N, C-alpha and C positions, 0 to 999 in steps of 0.2 A: 458248449451250448450252440445249437444251430441257429442261424439267422432267422429272426421272426418268432422264435419259440419263446413262449412265456414260461419262466421257471418259478416255481413256488419259492418264497423266501424261507429259509430254515428258521427254526425257533431261536437258535443262537443269534442269527443275524437280526431277526425281529427285535430281540432284546437289546442288541447293540444300537439299532436304529432308534428304539424307544428312549434309550438313555442319552442319545445324542444331545437332546435339549431337556433333560431331566423330566421326562414324562409330559412334555408340552408339545402342542402342534407347532411345527417349525414356522408356520405362516401366521396364524392369528395369536398364538401364545397360550391358548386355552389349555388347561390341564385335561389330559385324556388318560383313560385306563389302557393298559397294555392290550386287553381283549378288543377294545374298540378302535385302537390305532390302525390306520391304513398306511401302508408303505407306499410313498410316492417317489417316482423317478424324476429327478431334477431335469435331466434330459429325457424327454418322454419316449417310451417305446414306440408310440404311434408315429413318431417322426420317420421311422423306417419306411412307412407307407405313405403318410400324408404330408411329410415335411418337404421343404425346399431341397433340391438336389444335394447341396453341400451339407445340410443337416442330416439328410438320409444317409449319405456316405459316412458321416461321423458315427451315426448310430450303428451302421453295419460293422464298422471297425470295432466299436465297443462290444458288439455281440461276439465278434471273432476273438477278441482278447479277454472277454469275460468281465470287463469293467462296467458293463451296463447294469449289473447287479452288485457293484462294489458299494461299500459304505459311503464313499464320497458322492455317489450318485443317488443315494437313497435318503429320504426325509420322512420323519414321523408327521403324519397329518391327521387331523380330525376328519370325519366323514364329510362335513360341509365344505371344508377347504379343498379336499381332494376331489370332490364332485365338481365344484365350481372351477377348479384349475383345469380339470379334464385333460385334454391332450396338449395343453399349452406349456411352453417353457415358463420360467419364472417371470421374465420381463413381460410376456404377453398376459400372464395372469395378473400382474400388477396393473397393466393398462386396462384390463377388463374391470377390475375392482374400481379403479379411479374413474372410469367413464361409465360403464353400464350400471354397476351396482350403486355408485353414488347418485347417478341420475335417477335410477329407479326409486331409491330411498327418498329423494327430495320430491319426486313427482307423483308418487302414489297418493291417492285420496286418503287412505287409511293413515299413512305416515303424517301427512299434513294435518289431519284432524287430531291425531295423537299429540302432535307438536302444539297445536292450539290449546289443548287441554293440559299442557305441561307434563304429559306422560312420558315424553321422550324429548331429547335435545339433540339436534344435529351437530356433530363435531366432525369436521373434515378429516379424512385419514391422511397421515403424513407420508404415505407411500413407502414406508419401511416395514418389511416383514420382521417378525419376532426373531428369526434366526440371524438376521442382519444386525439387529440391536445387540444380541448376545455376542456375536463375533466382534462388533465394534468395542463392546465393553471388555472382552477378553484381550483385544489389542491394547486397550488402555492399561489393563492390569499388567500385561506383559511388558509395558514400557517402563515400569518402575523397577529399580535395581538397588542392591545393597550399596549404601553410601549416598543415595539420593537424599536431598533435603526436600521435605514436603511440608505443606501447610493446608489448612482448609481452604477450599476455593472461595475467593472473594475477600479473604483476609488481607489487609493492606500493610500490617506491621511486619517489617522484614525481620525483626528480631524474635518473632514467635514462630516456632515450627519444630520439626523433628527430623532426625536422621534415621533412615532405615538401616537396621543392623542385622536383620535376618528375615528371610522369606520362606514360608512353608506353604503347603497345599491349601491351608485354611486361613492363615494370618500373615500380616506384615508386623514385624517386631521392630519397635523404634527405641531410641534412647529415651531417657526419662520414664522408663517402665510403661510405655504406651504400646498397646496392642490394638491393631486395626484389622477387623475381619476383611477378607478379600472382597466380599460383596460390598463393602463400604468404601473401598479405596477410590471409587469414582468421585467421592466428595472432596478429594484432595488434589493438589497440583504441585508440581516441582517448582522450586524457586532457589535463588541464590541467597543463602543465609549470611548475614553480615555479622 
């Protein structure tokens, strides 16, 4: 691919990008349909023109080796997030939401009036994108191994817990005929069983 050339993403690649976060926008986490998904470049193509020199050089290298359109540099995005992210990288996008968007939400007359009437409630954003929450959860899931002793978080009795005896793509199998879905393992912690 020539430097600066925008290449259409293949149907196969679009499907891979869509499945990256199970049909959700990587930024806000909203469910999106494949047809409405927009493919976002984590390292923006526009950096080749508008970015600082070191970022422009990196994008040029990515064009040369083809990694600019690799799955690792592509994210599924809803139209609103992709539009608001624009030509920014992830960190600048985060800054824009925390400063501009939060400020606009709190300062607009319509928002303040809706808050007065109890129609909406302002909840500050934690600054963590959906894909970061999912990756953190995956790291947690991958930290459990066969033989680990686990118990529900917050449980204080050291004699109550389970030993992981098998791990599959969908479940953790423990002694005492306990089966824990992978999606629920975040409710557990490792401990030393006495």
